C-alpha positions as a LaTeX table, in Angstrom:
\begin{tabular}{lrrr}
\hline
Residue & $x$ (\AA) & $y$ (\AA) & $z$ (\AA) \\
\hline
Met1 & $-97.76$ & $-58.99$ & 101.14 \\
Gly2 & $-98.01$ & $-56.94$ & 104.11 \\
Leu3 & $-96.72$ & $-53.50$ & 106.22 \\
Asn4 & $-93.13$ & $-52.74$ & 107.05 \\
Asn5 & $-91.68$ & $-53.77$ & 109.94 \\
Cys6 & $-94.28$ & $-56.52$ & 110.31 \\
Leu7 & $-92.82$ & $-59.76$ & 110.31 \\
Leu8 & $-95.14$ & $-62.20$ & 110.18 \\
Cys9 & $-92.71$ & $-65.44$ & 110.05 \\
Ala10 & $-89.87$ & $-64.45$ & 112.26 \\
Ala11 & $-89.73$ & $-66.95$ & 115.33 \\
Gln12 & $-90.93$ & $-66.05$ & 118.42 \\
Pro13 & $-88.21$ & $-64.85$ & 120.67 \\
Ala14 & $-87.80$ & $-65.60$ & 124.39 \\
Asn15 & $-88.07$ & $-64.12$ & 127.88 \\
Lys16 & $-91.38$ & $-62.79$ & 127.05 \\
Val17 & $-92.52$ & $-60.09$ & 130.04 \\
Met18 & $-96.72$ & $-60.19$ & 130.42 \\
Gln19 & $-99.04$ & $-58.24$ & 133.53 \\
Thr20 & $-102.87$ & $-58.47$ & 133.40 \\
Asp21 & $-105.76$ & $-56.78$ & 134.97 \\
Pro22 & $-108.16$ & $-58.90$ & 135.74 \\
His23 & $-110.64$ & $-56.06$ & 135.41 \\
Trp24 & $-110.55$ & $-55.73$ & 131.55 \\
Leu25 & $-107.86$ & $-57.42$ & 130.41 \\
Ala26 & $-107.40$ & $-61.42$ & 129.74 \\
Arg27 & $-104.54$ & $-64.01$ & 130.33 \\
Thr28 & $-104.61$ & $-66.45$ & 127.79 \\
Pro29 & $-105.18$ & $-70.08$ & 129.43 \\
Gly30 & $-103.41$ & $-72.90$ & 127.87 \\
Ser31 & $-103.22$ & $-74.89$ & 125.21 \\
Tyr32 & $-105.69$ & $-78.06$ & 125.48 \\
Ile33 & $-108.98$ & $-77.31$ & 128.09 \\
Glu34 & $-111.19$ & $-80.77$ & 128.24 \\
Gly35 & $-113.92$ & $-81.65$ & 126.62 \\
Pro36 & $-117.41$ & $-82.63$ & 127.55 \\
Lys37 & $-116.00$ & $-86.13$ & 127.25 \\
Gly38 & $-112.95$ & $-86.21$ & 129.37 \\
Glu39 & $-110.49$ & $-85.30$ & 126.42 \\
Met40 & $-108.16$ & $-82.39$ & 125.77 \\
Val41 & $-109.37$ & $-80.58$ & 123.12 \\
Trp42 & $-107.26$ & $-78.26$ & 120.93 \\
Asn43 & $-107.79$ & $-74.35$ & 123.12 \\
Thr44 & $-107.92$ & $-71.56$ & 120.08 \\
Asn45 & $-107.93$ & $-68.93$ & 122.70 \\
Asn46 & $-104.08$ & $-70.38$ & 123.35 \\
Tyr47 & $-104.06$ & $-67.60$ & 119.68 \\
Trp48 & $-103.98$ & $-64.93$ & 121.87 \\
Gln49 & $-100.61$ & $-64.30$ & 124.04 \\
Gly50 & $-99.52$ & $-61.63$ & 125.98 \\
Val51 & $-101.60$ & $-58.67$ & 126.70 \\
Trp52 & $-105.06$ & $-58.78$ & 125.01 \\
Lys53 & $-108.56$ & $-56.63$ & 125.29 \\
Gly54 & $-111.66$ & $-57.50$ & 123.15 \\
Gly55 & $-114.00$ & $-54.88$ & 121.63 \\
Thr56 & $-118.08$ & $-54.70$ & 121.55 \\
Asn57 & $-117.46$ & $-54.47$ & 117.85 \\
Gly58 & $-115.77$ & $-57.82$ & 117.49 \\
Trp59 & $-112.53$ & $-57.38$ & 117.51 \\
Gly60 & $-109.43$ & $-57.80$ & 119.28 \\
Val61 & $-106.34$ & $-56.27$ & 119.82 \\
Met62 & $-103.01$ & $-58.06$ & 121.59 \\
Leu63 & $-99.49$ & $-56.36$ & 123.21 \\
Thr64 & $-96.51$ & $-59.05$ & 123.69 \\
Leu65 & $-93.35$ & $-57.46$ & 125.13 \\
Tyr66 & $-89.91$ & $-59.84$ & 125.19 \\
Gly67 & $-87.30$ & $-58.81$ & 127.43 \\
Thr68 & $-86.76$ & $-57.42$ & 129.89 \\
Asn69 & $-83.69$ & $-55.37$ & 132.23 \\
Thr70 & $-82.42$ & $-54.10$ & 128.46 \\
Pro71 & $-83.53$ & $-50.75$ & 126.60 \\
Asn72 & $-84.50$ & $-53.21$ & 123.54 \\
Ala73 & $-87.57$ & $-55.14$ & 124.10 \\
Glu74 & $-89.06$ & $-56.48$ & 121.60 \\
Val75 & $-92.32$ & $-54.84$ & 120.62 \\
Trp76 & $-95.08$ & $-57.33$ & 118.80 \\
Val77 & $-98.91$ & $-56.27$ & 118.29 \\
Gly78 & $-102.09$ & $-58.08$ & 116.27 \\
Val79 & $-105.41$ & $-58.08$ & 115.76 \\
Gly80 & $-107.75$ & $-60.08$ & 114.95 \\
Arg81 & $-111.70$ & $-61.27$ & 115.02 \\
Ile82 & $-113.09$ & $-62.86$ & 118.32 \\
Lys83 & $-116.20$ & $-62.86$ & 116.91 \\
Ile84 & $-118.62$ & $-61.86$ & 114.25 \\
Val85 & $-121.33$ & $-59.29$ & 114.93 \\
Ser86 & $-124.21$ & $-60.08$ & 112.99 \\
Gly87 & $-123.88$ & $-58.97$ & 109.21 \\
Asp88 & $-120.46$ & $-58.14$ & 109.66 \\
Val89 & $-118.35$ & $-59.74$ & 106.56 \\
Ala90 & $-116.58$ & $-56.67$ & 105.30 \\
Asn91 & $-112.97$ & $-56.75$ & 103.92 \\
Cys92 & $-110.33$ & $-55.09$ & 106.49 \\
Phe93 & $-107.25$ & $-53.41$ & 106.09 \\
Cys94 & $-104.50$ & $-51.85$ & 107.88 \\
Pro95 & $-103.87$ & $-48.21$ & 107.10 \\
Pro96 & $-101.76$ & $-47.83$ & 103.68 \\
Asp97 & $-98.66$ & $-45.98$ & 106.59 \\
Gly98 & $-98.85$ & $-49.21$ & 109.28 \\
Lys99 & $-98.77$ & $-46.67$ & 112.10 \\
Phe100 & $-101.31$ & $-46.48$ & 114.93 \\
Ala101 & $-103.90$ & $-44.20$ & 116.74 \\
Lys102 & $-101.75$ & $-44.44$ & 119.59 \\
Phe103 & $-98.22$ & $-45.49$ & 120.64 \\
Glu104 & $-97.38$ & $-44.61$ & 123.51 \\
Leu105 & $-94.23$ & $-44.87$ & 125.75 \\
Arg106 & $-94.80$ & $-43.47$ & 129.66 \\
Thr107 & $-92.37$ & $-43.68$ & 132.91 \\
Phe108 & $-93.02$ & $-44.78$ & 135.94 \\
Asp109 & $-94.60$ & $-41.32$ & 136.67 \\
Gly110 & $-96.78$ & $-40.78$ & 134.17 \\
Arg111 & $-94.12$ & $-38.42$ & 131.61 \\
Ile112 & $-94.59$ & $-39.38$ & 127.97 \\
Val113 & $-91.54$ & $-40.30$ & 126.43 \\
Glu114 & $-91.04$ & $-38.50$ & 123.26 \\
Pro115 & $-89.89$ & $-41.02$ & 119.84 \\
Lys116 & $-86.63$ & $-40.22$ & 117.96 \\
Glu117 & $-86.88$ & $-37.60$ & 115.44 \\
Gly118 & $-89.07$ & $-39.20$ & 112.81 \\
Lys119 & $-89.59$ & $-42.53$ & 114.23 \\
Ser120 & $-93.09$ & $-41.92$ & 115.95 \\
Leu121 & $-95.48$ & $-44.46$ & 114.82 \\
Glu122 & $-98.84$ & $-41.90$ & 116.08 \\
Glu123 & $-101.25$ & $-40.85$ & 113.01 \\
Asp124 & $-105.06$ & $-38.93$ & 113.46 \\
Tyr125 & $-106.60$ & $-41.05$ & 110.57 \\
Pro126 & $-109.58$ & $-39.85$ & 109.51 \\
Glu127 & $-112.97$ & $-41.01$ & 109.95 \\
Asn128 & $-113.08$ & $-42.41$ & 106.36 \\
Leu129 & $-109.93$ & $-43.15$ & 103.55 \\
Ala130 & $-109.79$ & $-43.03$ & 100.19 \\
Ile131 & $-108.45$ & $-46.57$ & 98.81 \\
Gly132 & $-106.84$ & $-43.94$ & 96.16 \\
Ala133 & $-104.70$ & $-43.70$ & 99.73 \\
Tyr134 & $-103.64$ & $-47.50$ & 99.36 \\
Pro135 & $-100.10$ & $-49.34$ & 97.59 \\
Arg136 & $-101.64$ & $-51.44$ & 94.64 \\
Trp137 & $-100.01$ & $-55.02$ & 94.00 \\
Pro138 & $-99.38$ & $-55.39$ & 89.86 \\
Asp139 & $-102.81$ & $-57.31$ & 89.77 \\
Gly140 & $-103.85$ & $-53.80$ & 90.84 \\
Leu141 & $-105.26$ & $-55.72$ & 94.44 \\
Ile142 & $-105.07$ & $-53.64$ & 97.51 \\
Lys143 & $-101.12$ & $-54.02$ & 98.97 \\
Ala144 & $-101.86$ & $-54.22$ & 102.31 \\
Leu145 & $-102.66$ & $-56.89$ & 105.04 \\
Asp146 & $-106.07$ & $-57.94$ & 104.57 \\
Phe147 & $-108.09$ & $-60.13$ & 107.75 \\
Gly148 & $-110.61$ & $-62.66$ & 107.09 \\
Ile149 & $-113.68$ & $-63.24$ & 109.21 \\
Val150 & $-112.55$ & $-66.51$ & 111.20 \\
Thr151 & $-113.04$ & $-65.86$ & 114.89 \\
Asn152 & $-110.89$ & $-69.35$ & 116.04 \\
Gly153 & $-107.38$ & $-67.88$ & 114.80 \\
Gly154 & $-104.95$ & $-66.34$ & 115.71 \\
Pro155 & $-104.83$ & $-62.70$ & 115.65 \\
Asp156 & $-102.72$ & $-60.73$ & 112.28 \\
Thr157 & $-99.30$ & $-59.51$ & 113.54 \\
Val158 & $-99.55$ & $-55.85$ & 112.74 \\
Gly159 & $-96.48$ & $-54.49$ & 113.92 \\
His160 & $-93.27$ & $-55.51$ & 114.99 \\
Tyr161 & $-90.94$ & $-53.29$ & 116.89 \\
Arg162 & $-87.58$ & $-52.98$ & 118.92 \\
Leu163 & $-88.05$ & $-49.95$ & 121.71 \\
Asn164 & $-84.13$ & $-49.17$ & 121.35 \\
Asp165 & $-85.23$ & $-47.78$ & 117.87 \\
Leu166 & $-87.93$ & $-45.71$ & 118.03 \\
Tyr167 & $-87.07$ & $-44.72$ & 122.38 \\
Ser168 & $-83.95$ & $-42.92$ & 123.85 \\
Ile169 & $-84.48$ & $-44.38$ & 127.59 \\
Thr170 & $-82.11$ & $-42.14$ & 130.53 \\
Asn171 & $-83.28$ & $-43.86$ & 132.90 \\
Glu172 & $-84.05$ & $-47.14$ & 134.44 \\
Gly173 & $-87.79$ & $-47.86$ & 135.87 \\
Ile174 & $-90.66$ & $-49.62$ & 135.56 \\
Tyr175 & $-92.29$ & $-47.91$ & 132.16 \\
Thr176 & $-96.02$ & $-48.43$ & 130.13 \\
Leu177 & $-96.31$ & $-48.64$ & 126.88 \\
Thr178 & $-100.23$ & $-48.26$ & 125.75 \\
Ile179 & $-101.13$ & $-49.18$ & 121.78 \\
Arg180 & $-104.39$ & $-48.18$ & 119.83 \\
Pro181 & $-104.85$ & $-49.40$ & 116.17 \\
Val182 & $-106.33$ & $-49.18$ & 113.38 \\
Ile183 & $-108.07$ & $-50.16$ & 110.58 \\
Tyr184 & $-110.40$ & $-49.18$ & 107.49 \\
Lys185 & $-113.22$ & $-51.31$ & 106.36 \\
Asp186 & $-114.80$ & $-52.23$ & 103.30 \\
Thr187 & $-118.12$ & $-51.11$ & 104.51 \\
Arg188 & $-119.23$ & $-50.18$ & 100.46 \\
Gly189 & $-117.81$ & $-53.62$ & 99.15 \\
Val190 & $-115.88$ & $-51.12$ & 96.91 \\
Ser191 & $-112.69$ & $-53.03$ & 97.94 \\
Glu192 & $-113.79$ & $-55.94$ & 94.99 \\
Glu193 & $-110.74$ & $-55.49$ & 91.74 \\
Ser194 & $-113.92$ & $-54.74$ & 89.37 \\
Asn195 & $-115.14$ & $-51.67$ & 91.33 \\
Met196 & $-111.86$ & $-50.12$ & 93.06 \\
Ala197 & $-112.51$ & $-46.50$ & 92.00 \\
Ala198 & $-109.27$ & $-44.40$ & 93.85 \\
Thr199 & $-111.80$ & $-42.29$ & 95.73 \\
Asn200 & $-114.31$ & $-44.60$ & 97.03 \\
Leu201 & $-113.82$ & $-44.43$ & 101.25 \\
Phe202 & $-113.14$ & $-47.12$ & 103.29 \\
Asp203 & $-114.72$ & $-46.38$ & 107.08 \\
Arg204 & $-112.55$ & $-46.88$ & 110.41 \\
Val205 & $-112.64$ & $-49.53$ & 112.67 \\
Asp206 & $-111.70$ & $-48.00$ & 116.29 \\
Leu207 & $-110.26$ & $-51.24$ & 118.11 \\
Pro208 & $-109.56$ & $-51.04$ & 122.22 \\
Ser209 & $-106.13$ & $-49.68$ & 124.02 \\
Val210 & $-103.91$ & $-52.26$ & 124.97 \\
Ser211 & $-101.54$ & $-51.22$ & 128.20 \\
Ala212 & $-98.71$ & $-53.53$ & 129.47 \\
Lys213 & $-95.74$ & $-53.13$ & 131.88 \\
Ile214 & $-91.57$ & $-53.55$ & 131.46 \\
His215 & $-88.59$ & $-52.51$ & 133.55 \\
Leu216 & $-86.45$ & $-51.34$ & 130.69 \\
Leu217 & $-82.62$ & $-49.97$ & 131.30 \\
Pro218 & $-81.04$ & $-47.32$ & 129.55 \\
Ser219 & $-79.91$ & $-46.89$ & 125.98 \\
Gln220 & $-76.16$ & $-47.90$ & 125.68 \\
\hline
\end{tabular}
């Protein structure tokens, strides 16, 4: 189960490229930290890799870029809970089309790189979305990535792309990729199988924007 272009079990590629801004981004710490008695304990924050940002609503967004000096860098996008806001135990889902509120590549001088025809990953999502917009599994449940409420695990992968599939890179340089995912929350508890009328509504949850820079070469 999952979204198109969402490879939850793919092997981690090499040559990770990371950039952080200490004013608003968090760099992942090591896998182990020192406990109260000097013992080494597993650091669950290590699940958040690359560049990530947490929002005041308890959700975090992760952007990891693999590969440099190439037109074909890989982009991995993750979304997960970093804390539970009081009373917030609602089911949350990715949009049915697997796109983003923002997925933008800019050149070093700020010009937007237009995606290839039919390859745009941006969508202007409404405040509310009817359950009927989602495909269903044979048992009637929603066919989309469903986020749990655990905060000490890793983010779920909501997108895995190759930049060369999305953009034609014509000039070598430092590019900036900015992404902002969207999820929908079942605030009313209507996603349960016994109460899944197609007209019931989910509420949009706006997530933080995250940016990272990468050196790209022209497409072959």
